C-alpha positions in Angstrom: -41.9 -11.2 52.2 -40.6 -12.2 48.8 -41.3 -11.4 45.2 -42.6 -13.8 42.6 -39.9 -14.9 40.1 -40.9 -15.3 36.4 -38.8 -16.6 33.6 -37.4 -14.0 31.3 -39.4 -15.4 28.4 -42.5 -14.3 30.2 -41.4 -10.7 30.7 -43.4 -9.2 27.8 -46.6 -11.0 28.9 -46.1 -9.9 32.5 -45.9 -6.3 31.4 -48.9 -6.7 29.1 -50.9 -8.2 32.0 -49.8 -5.4 34.4 -50.7 -2.7 31.9 -54.1 -4.4 31.3 -54.8 -4.5 35.0 -53.7 -0.9 35.5 -56.0 0.2 32.7 -58.9 -1.7 34.1 -58.4 -0.7 37.8 -56.7 2.7 37.8 -58.9 5.4 36.3 -56.7 8.2 37.6 -53.8 7.0 35.4 -51.3 7.6 38.2 -48.0 5.8 38.3 -49.6 2.3 38.4 -46.3 0.4 38.5 -42.6 1.0 38.2 -40.0 -1.2 36.6 -36.7 -1.2 38.5 -33.6 -2.5 36.8 -30.6 -3.5 38.9 -27.3 -4.9 37.7 -26.3 -7.7 40.2 -23.1 -8.7 38.4 -20.8 -8.3 41.4 -23.2 -10.1 43.8 -23.1 -13.8 44.7 -26.4 -15.6 43.7 -27.0 -16.9 47.3 -26.8 -13.3 48.6 -29.2 -12.1 45.8 -31.7 -14.8 46.8 -31.5 -13.8 50.4 -32.0 -10.1 49.6 -35.0 -10.8 47.4 -36.7 -12.7 50.2 -36.1 -9.9 52.7 -36.7 -6.8 50.6 -39.5 -7.5 48.1 -43.2 -7.8 48.8 -45.3 -10.8 47.8 -46.9 -8.7 45.1 -43.6 -7.7 43.4 -42.5 -9.6 40.3 -38.9 -10.5 39.4 -37.5 -11.3 36.0 -33.8 -11.7 35.3 -31.5 -12.5 32.4 -28.2 -13.5 34.0 -27.2 -10.7 36.4 -29.6 -8.2 34.9 -32.7 -8.1 37.2 -36.0 -6.4 36.5 -38.5 -5.8 39.3 -42.1 -4.9 38.5 -43.3 -3.0 41.6 -47.2 -2.6 41.5 -48.7 0.6 42.9 -45.2 2.0 43.4 -43.9 5.3 42.0 -40.3 6.1 41.2 -39.7 7.4 44.7 -40.8 4.0 46.1 -38.7 2.1 43.6 -35.7 4.2 44.7 -36.3 3.1 48.3 -36.2 -0.5 47.2 -33.0 0.1 45.3 -31.5 1.8 48.4 -32.4 -1.2 50.4 -30.5 -3.4 47.9 -27.5 -1.1 48.1 -27.6 -1.3 51.9 -28.0 -5.1 51.9 -25.1 -5.6 49.5 -23.0 -2.7 51.0 -22.4 -1.4 47.5 -24.0 1.1 45.0 -25.7 -0.9 42.3 -26.2 0.3 38.7 -29.9 0.9 38.3 -32.6 2.6 36.4 -36.4 3.1 36.7 -39.4 3.7 34.4 -43.0 4.0 35.4 -46.3 3.2 33.7 -47.9 5.3 32.2 -45.6 8.2 32.7 -42.7 6.7 30.7 -44.7 4.6 28.2 -48.3 3.8 27.4 -47.5 0.2 26.2 -45.0 -2.6 26.7 -42.8 -1.7 23.8 -42.6 2.0 24.8 -41.7 1.1 28.4 -39.0 -1.4 27.4 -37.6 1.1 24.8 -37.5 3.8 27.5 -35.9 1.4 30.0 -33.3 0.2 27.5 -32.5 3.8 26.5 -32.1 4.9 30.2 -30.0 1.9 31.0 -27.7 2.7 28.1 -27.2 6.3 29.2 -27.3 5.9 33.0 -25.6 2.5 33.4 -23.5 2.6 30.2 -24.8 -0.8 29.3 -26.6 -2.1 26.3 -28.9 -4.9 27.3 -28.8 -7.4 24.4 -31.5 -9.5 26.3 -34.1 -6.8 25.6 -33.2 -6.4 21.9 -32.8 -10.1 21.3 -36.1 -10.8 23.0 -37.8 -8.7 20.3 -39.7 -6.4 22.7 -39.3 -3.5 20.4 
């Protein structure tokens, strides 16, 4: 198992694509995918790479800006995303700062999702992610 890693410059397009697929395939409008944010600042890169290979599914997408990692987890609700986060915590033997938002519950479009995620990270993790603002997702 291992997620697919995308460059941060493709983050908006990845979200747009995922929303488009969800709208086309998911008539019930249930939580079609969840974005999980994790701060891996205190974790060595080789350990991060190993954890991604062991924890994520082939269908999961990874985008990062430095130590700020965003995971797009298809057909996963917030409970499922919390399970993934708990697996990272166990793998690293530490409690990571994290946050989750789900489509369409927390936003009907890319900008709304990113804004909700950034707001939640600011409150929950006490961190302002300049990469989201500088990337002009709003």
